[in-house]
C-alpha positions as CSV (number, residue, x, y, z in Angstrom):
1,M,72.9,173.9,18.8
2,S,70.2,173.5,20.9
3,P,70.3,170.3,23.4
4,A,67.3,167.8,23.4
5,I,66.2,167.6,26.7
6,E,64.9,164.1,27.7
7,H,64.6,161.6,30.8
8,L,67.0,159.0,32.1
9,T,66.1,156.3,34.2
10,L,68.8,155.6,37.1
11,S,69.4,152.2,38.5
12,D,67.5,153.7,41.6
13,G,64.6,153.9,39.3
14,Y,64.8,157.5,39.8
15,R,64.0,159.3,36.5
16,A,66.4,162.3,36.1
17,A,66.4,165.2,33.1
18,V,69.2,165.5,31.2
19,R,70.4,167.4,28.4
20,W,72.0,165.9,24.8
21,W,73.6,167.4,22.2
22,R,74.5,165.0,19.5
23,P,76.0,166.3,16.6
24,P,75.6,163.9,13.1
25,K,79.4,162.2,13.2
26,P,80.3,162.4,16.8
27,R,83.8,161.8,16.9
28,G,84.1,161.8,21.1
29,A,81.8,161.9,23.7
30,V,81.6,164.2,26.9
31,L,79.8,163.8,30.0
32,Y,79.5,167.0,31.7
33,F,78.4,167.9,35.4
34,H,77.0,170.7,36.4
35,G,77.6,172.4,40.7
36,I,75.5,172.3,44.0
37,Q,73.2,175.1,43.4
38,S,72.9,175.5,39.5
39,H,72.2,172.7,36.5
40,G,72.5,172.1,33.0
41,G,70.4,175.5,31.7
42,W,73.5,177.3,33.2
43,Y,76.1,175.6,30.8
44,E,74.2,175.3,27.2
45,Q,77.5,177.6,25.8
46,S,79.6,175.0,26.5
47,G,77.6,171.9,25.7
48,A,76.9,174.0,22.6
49,A,80.4,174.3,22.0
50,L,81.6,171.3,22.4
51,A,78.6,169.7,20.1
52,E,80.0,171.7,17.4
53,R,83.6,170.3,17.4
54,G,82.1,167.3,16.9
55,Y,81.4,166.0,20.6
56,T,78.1,164.0,21.8
57,V,77.6,165.8,25.3
58,L,75.3,164.7,28.0
59,M,74.4,167.0,30.9
60,P,72.6,165.1,33.2
61,D,70.8,167.4,35.9
62,R,71.3,166.1,39.5
63,R,68.7,164.0,41.1
64,G,66.5,166.9,43.1
65,S,67.9,169.8,41.1
66,G,67.5,172.2,38.1
67,L,64.3,169.9,36.3
68,N,63.7,167.2,39.3
69,Q,61.5,168.1,41.0
70,S,61.9,164.8,43.1
71,Q,64.0,164.8,46.4
72,R,64.5,168.4,46.2
73,G,68.5,169.0,47.6
74,H,68.4,165.6,48.2
75,V,71.2,162.9,48.3
76,D,71.4,160.1,50.2
77,S,74.5,158.3,50.1
78,V,78.0,158.5,48.3
79,D,77.4,155.1,46.5
80,R,74.2,156.6,45.3
81,A,75.4,159.7,43.9
82,V,78.7,157.8,42.2
83,A,76.0,155.6,40.8
84,D,73.8,158.4,39.2
85,A,77.1,159.9,37.7
86,A,78.5,156.3,36.4
87,D,74.4,155.3,35.0
88,A,74.9,158.5,33.5
89,L,78.3,156.9,32.0
90,D,77.0,153.8,30.9
91,V,73.9,155.8,29.0
92,L,76.5,157.9,27.1
93,L,78.9,155.1,26.2
94,A,76.2,152.7,24.9
95,E,74.5,155.6,22.8
96,T,78.4,156.6,21.6
97,G,80.4,153.2,21.5
98,R,79.7,149.9,23.1
99,P,78.1,149.4,26.4
100,I,79.7,148.7,29.1
101,C,80.0,146.7,32.2
102,G,76.8,147.4,34.5
103,A,75.4,149.2,31.4
104,G,72.0,148.5,30.5
105,H,69.9,149.2,33.5
106,P,70.0,152.4,33.4
107,T,68.0,153.9,29.9
108,S,67.6,157.2,28.1
109,E,63.7,158.6,26.9
110,P,63.0,161.0,25.3
111,S,60.9,164.0,26.3
112,H,59.5,164.6,23.2
113,D,60.2,163.7,19.9
114,T,63.5,163.9,18.7
115,G,64.5,161.1,16.1
116,H,66.7,159.3,18.7
117,P,64.5,156.1,20.0
118,T,66.2,155.0,23.4
119,G,69.0,152.6,23.3
120,E,70.1,154.1,19.7
121,R,73.9,153.8,19.2
122,S,76.0,156.1,16.9
123,G,78.5,153.7,17.1
124,G,82.5,153.3,17.3
125,I,83.7,156.0,19.4
126,G,85.1,153.7,22.2
127,Q,85.1,152.9,25.4
128,A,85.5,156.2,27.8
129,A,84.5,159.4,27.7
130,H,86.0,162.9,28.8
131,V,84.2,164.2,31.8
132,V,83.7,167.7,32.8
133,G,82.8,168.9,36.1
134,V,81.8,172.5,37.5
135,S,82.1,173.5,40.9
136,W,80.8,170.9,42.8
137,G,80.4,169.3,39.7
138,G,84.2,169.0,40.1
139,K,84.0,167.1,42.9
140,L,81.7,164.4,41.6
141,A,84.2,163.9,38.5
142,V,86.8,163.2,40.5
143,C,84.6,160.3,42.4
144,L,83.5,158.9,39.1
145,A,86.9,158.5,37.7
146,A,88.2,157.2,41.3
147,Q,86.0,154.6,40.5
148,R,85.8,153.8,36.9
149,P,89.3,155.3,35.7
150,Q,89.5,152.9,32.7
151,Q,86.2,154.7,31.1
152,V,87.0,158.3,32.0
153,A,89.3,159.5,29.1
154,S,90.3,162.6,31.1
155,L,88.8,165.0,33.7
156,S,88.3,168.7,33.3
157,L,87.8,170.5,35.8
158,V,85.9,173.8,35.6
159,A,86.7,175.9,39.2
160,P,86.3,172.5,41.0
161,G,84.8,172.7,44.1
162,L,87.1,170.0,46.2
163,F,88.7,172.7,48.5
164,P,85.8,175.2,49.2
165,R,86.5,178.5,50.8
166,V,82.6,179.4,52.1
167,D,81.1,176.6,54.6
168,L,78.8,176.3,57.0
169,T,79.3,178.2,60.4
170,T,80.0,175.7,63.5
171,A,76.7,176.2,65.2
172,Q,74.6,174.8,61.7
173,K,77.2,171.9,61.0
174,F,75.7,170.7,64.7
175,R,72.2,171.4,63.7
176,V,73.6,168.8,60.6
177,G,74.4,166.6,63.2
178,V,71.4,166.2,64.9
179,A,68.9,166.5,62.2
180,L,71.3,163.2,60.8
181,I,70.2,161.2,63.9
182,N,66.6,162.7,64.3
183,D,65.3,164.6,61.4
184,R,67.3,163.6,58.0
185,E,64.8,165.0,55.6
186,R,65.8,168.6,57.0
187,T,66.7,171.0,54.6
188,F,69.4,173.5,55.1
189,P,71.1,176.5,53.1
190,I,73.2,176.6,51.1
191,P,75.7,179.6,52.0
192,L,76.0,180.9,48.4
193,N,73.4,183.4,48.5
194,D,74.6,186.2,46.5
195,P,75.0,185.7,42.7
196,A,78.3,187.7,42.8
197,Y,79.8,184.5,44.2
198,F,79.2,183.4,41.1
199,T,79.4,186.2,38.2
200,E,80.3,190.0,37.8
201,N,78.3,190.3,35.2
202,P,75.6,192.5,35.8
203,E,73.1,190.2,32.8
204,R,74.2,187.3,34.6
205,V,73.5,188.0,37.9
206,R,70.0,188.9,37.0
207,F,69.7,185.5,35.5
208,V,70.7,184.2,38.5
209,E,68.3,186.3,40.5
210,N,65.6,185.4,38.5
211,D,66.3,181.5,38.2
212,K,63.1,179.3,39.2
213,L,65.6,176.2,39.3
214,L,68.1,177.4,41.2
215,L,68.9,175.0,44.2
216,T,69.0,177.3,47.7
217,H,68.9,173.9,50.2
218,V,70.3,170.6,50.7
219,T,69.0,167.5,53.0
220,A,72.0,167.0,56.0
221,P,72.4,163.4,54.4
222,F,73.6,165.4,51.3
223,L,76.0,167.6,53.1
224,L,77.4,165.0,54.4
225,V,77.9,163.4,51.0
226,T,79.5,166.5,50.8
227,R,82.1,165.8,53.2
228,R,82.5,161.9,52.2
229,M,83.3,163.0,48.8
230,D,85.9,164.5,50.1
231,R,87.8,162.1,51.3
232,I,87.6,160.3,48.0
233,V,89.1,163.5,46.6
234,R,92.1,163.7,49.2
235,R,93.1,160.6,48.0
236,F,92.6,160.6,44.7
237,G,96.2,160.4,43.9
238,E,95.9,156.6,45.6
239,T,93.8,155.4,42.6
240,T,94.8,153.8,39.6
241,F,93.3,157.0,37.1
242,R,96.7,158.4,35.2
243,N,94.5,160.3,32.2
244,P,94.9,163.6,31.8
245,V,93.6,166.1,34.0
246,H,92.6,169.8,32.9
247,M,92.4,172.6,35.9
248,L,90.8,176.0,34.9
249,L,90.3,178.2,37.8
250,A,88.7,181.7,37.7
251,G,91.5,184.8,38.9
252,R,88.7,186.2,40.8
253,E,87.1,183.2,42.5
254,R,85.4,183.8,45.9
255,I,84.0,180.0,46.7
256,I,87.0,177.9,46.4
257,D,90.1,177.9,47.5
258,N,92.5,178.2,44.4
259,E,96.1,177.8,46.2
260,R,95.1,174.3,47.4
261,T,93.2,172.9,44.2
262,R,96.5,174.0,42.0
263,A,98.6,172.0,45.1
264,W,96.6,169.1,44.9
265,L,96.8,169.0,41.2
266,R,100.5,168.9,41.1
267,A,100.5,165.9,43.8
268,L,98.7,163.8,41.3
269,P,100.8,160.6,39.6
270,S,99.3,162.1,36.2
271,P,101.8,162.9,33.7
272,D,99.7,165.2,31.5
273,R,97.8,167.8,34.0
274,R,97.4,171.4,32.6
275,I,96.2,174.7,34.7
276,T,94.6,177.3,32.8
277,D,94.0,180.8,34.3
278,Y,92.0,183.4,33.8
279,P,92.6,186.6,35.7
280,D,90.0,188.7,35.4
281,G,87.4,185.7,35.8
282,C,84.8,184.2,37.9
283,H,83.6,181.3,39.6
284,T,81.4,180.8,36.5
285,L,83.9,181.2,33.8
286,E,80.8,180.4,31.1
287,F,79.1,183.8,32.9
288,D,81.9,186.3,32.3
289,V,81.3,188.6,29.9
290,D,83.4,187.2,26.8
291,P,83.5,183.5,28.2
292,K,85.0,182.8,24.2
293,P,88.6,181.9,25.6
294,F,87.1,179.6,28.0
295,L,85.3,177.9,25.8
296,L,87.9,177.5,23.3
297,D,90.6,176.6,25.7
298,L,87.6,173.4,27.0
299,S,86.9,172.0,24.0
300,C,90.7,172.8,22.4
301,W,92.4,170.5,25.2
302,I,90.2,167.8,24.9
303,D,90.3,167.9,20.7
304,R,94.2,167.5,22.0
305,L,93.4,163.9,23.5
306,Q,91.7,162.1,20.4
């Protein structure tokens, strides 16, 4: 199933490109967040796999990323980043169930005729969605669950960027600090300039090398937002979130610290926690030569919760 590309008007007026998968008889809803450099186009296999199992899937391109050319590489604050995620959640729940507090401000607008007018509801699924976050998107998913625990039915964290191994140099961090004071629009390179960080699959390496939508630079405020999100991640166990959490980790990981990530999950008070390992997998599990085990594990675990 191919996605419909539409635009979602966020609560501050920003128009963000999103991908929708709308099965004819949905039985659940999934909100899917991409990583720092990537965009929804990287994860269309998993979006389609979830839709084929009956889930309505909303996969937004983060503001300033992917198809969104305005404010490239910029997010001004943690509040804004989480508000964008909450706006997407509200739109998804309004389409698949009943609107919740805050809904009605963001709207989804077709980029072309998809047969689903703005505001149409499929009805009856409920007031919570499963949330998937890949890499940096895992950090965003956790922050959303901290703010909206009752509306996040579960978290699926795919190689989540909660504890990165790759970071800016000390000199770069100093320049970021200066830019926060006197040049907030200045951009800095994301320290992931080798496709091999993501995959060892030659076909997908070429895909990343030729990706015109790849985000390579972000602003100083974006980097500060990331640091402040880290604080929320560290204190996530103190929130009221108790719903299931599934972590999917790559054995050939080069971007995140798997052991610290495992320890974080084990310390959570959620009674239903699972770790699925892929010893031969690379960071972007969807790009592995055979992604079927990952796609099946991702969707079957959510199936179990329905």
